[in-house]
N, C-alpha and C positions, 0 to 999 in steps of 0.2 A: 538568526539561523546561521549555523556554521558552514554548511555545505552551500556552494554557490548555486543560484537558481539555474545557471547555464548547464551545470552538470546534471541536475535533476531533470530539466526540461528536455535535454537531449535524449532521454530514454522514452519519452512520450510522443505521441502524435497529436491526438485530439484531447488528451487528458490533462494537459498542462494547466488549463484554467481551473479544473477541479482540484488538482493537486495543490495549486497555489492557494485556492480558497480554504481547503482543509488545514494546510500548514498555517495560514493566517489566523484561522480560528483557534488553533493551539497556542499561537503566540499571544492572542488576546486572553488566554486563560480559560477558554471554553472546554468543557469536557465532551468529547465525541464518543458516540456509541455505535453499535452495529446498526446498519450495515456498512457504515463509513470507516469505523475504526474499532479496534479491540485492544485490551490490555494484554501484554505479553510478559507476565511475571516469570515465566520459565527462562526467559532471556536475561532479565535483570529488573531491578527496581526502576519504576518510571518508564519502562519500555512499552512501546505501542506499535501496532501495525495499522497503517492507513491503507484502505482499499480503494483503488481507482479503476473504474471501468473505462477503457479506451476503445477506439474503433477497431483496433487489431488485437487487443489482449486485455487481460485484467492484471493490473500492476499492484505491487505491494511496496510500500515505503516503511522500512523499519526505522524507528527513531526513539530517542530517549528525551524526555522532557525534563530539563533542569530549570531552576529558578531564573537563570540568566540567559539560557539558550535552548534551542531545539537542535539536538545533534542527530543528523541523518546517518544511520549506520549502513543501510543497504537499500538498493532499489532493484527490483527484479520483476519479471513477468511471471504470472501464475498461469499455468496451462490447465484448462478445464478438460477433463476427460469424460466422454459420453460412455459411462459404464454399461448402459443398456445396449448400445450398439456393439460394444465389444462382446458382451454376453451372447447376443444374437449371432454374431460372426462365429464365435467358438462353437455354438450349438450346431450350426450348419456344417462345420468341419467334421 
């Protein structure tokens, strides 16, 4: 892995174990599928999104899988929006 585990783990609270597990699976050559990962061909060849559910947020790790390394491109939290609650609020206004 190119990115240090310290940089990745600083983004998570309880999801570090899960993130490490999924990254280790990729290093071993395993193919991950939904709900844990999905291919991101729009970003580039061999690019994938890992999905980590943490106690405070749902995280995404964008990475590229090369023969000799897993390159972590970005780590960010995904904010889930309750669209039904927003719709109910707007109807009441």
